[in-house]
N, C-alpha and C positions, 0 to 999 in steps of 0.2 A: 301605159306601162312600158317599161323598157324591155328590150329583148335579152334573153339569157346570153351570158358571155360563154361562148363555146370553145374559147381558146384553152380553158383550164379543164383538164381531164378529171372526171369523177370516177373513183375506183370504189366499186361495191365491196365492202369488207367481207361479206359472206361469200361472194363469188371468188374473191381472192383466196380465202381460206380453203375453199373446196379445190381450187386449182392447184394449191400447194401440195395436196395429198394428205393422207392421214397423219396425224401427229403421233410421234413416238411417246409412249407413256414415260413420265418423269418420276413416278413413284410407285408404290404398291397398287395393285389393281383392286377392284371392288371384291373380286373373289378372294384375293389374299386377305383383305380386311374381314370378310365374312367367315373365312375359315381359320381365323386366328385361334390360338389356344385360349380357352376360357375355363375358369374354375368351376368345379362341380358344386352342386347345391350344398353338400356337406361342408366343403371348404368355405363357402360363403358364410354359412351359419357359424363355423368356427371363428372366422374373422370378425363377425359381428359380436360374438360373445367376448372375444379378446378386447375389442374396442370398448365394450360396456364395462369390463373389469378394469381397464386402464383408466377410464373416467377422466379424460382430458389430457392435455399435453403438459409436459414439464415446463415448457416455455411460458405457457399461459399461467401456470401456477406461480412461477417465479415473478412474472409481471404483476399478478394480483398481490403477491406478497410485498413487492416494492411499493405498490399503490397503498396498501394498508399501512406500511411503515411511514410513508409520507403523510398520510391522513392522520395517523397518531401524532406525529411531530407537530403538524398544523393544529390539531386539536389541543395538544398540550400548551402551545404558545397562546392560543386564544383563551384557554382556561386560565392561564397565568395572568393574562391581561385583565380578564373579568375579575379575578380575585384581587388584583392590585387596585382596580377601580373601586371595588366594594370596601377595601381597607381604607382607601383615601377618603371615601364618603363618610365612613365611620369615624375616622380621625377628625375630619372637618366638623362633623356633627358634635363630637365630644368637645372639641375646642369651642364651638359656638355655645354649647351649654355651659362650659366653664366661664366664658366671658359673660354670659347672662347672669350666672350666679354671682360673679364678682361685681357686676353692676348693681345687683340687688343689695349686696353687702355694703357697698359704698354708701356713705351717708351724704346726702346733699346738704350743702350749707343752708339751703332754703327750706329744708324739711322741718316740720314741727315735732319737737320731742320734749 
């Protein structure tokens, strides 16, 4: 095995951080976070009741209404298509029955009468 290259200095990051001194805090301290103002239990209960009474957001209700509208339009289109198919089949069936009746009414020149 080869020898370690000693020309490149290795800097221990932990030792470098310690030698730089203590860091200055950049935001709120833990004590500030723990001592923040919090709602009382009664306020929390009131908020929960208010949310229950509201029963959802207006944005969600508007979105659901839009979905229902689109669904209805799609349903109407498909229903119209099915009704048209049924009518076409019915007309075709009536036409074929008329043709059969006409064929029965026709007298063949070869028939015995």
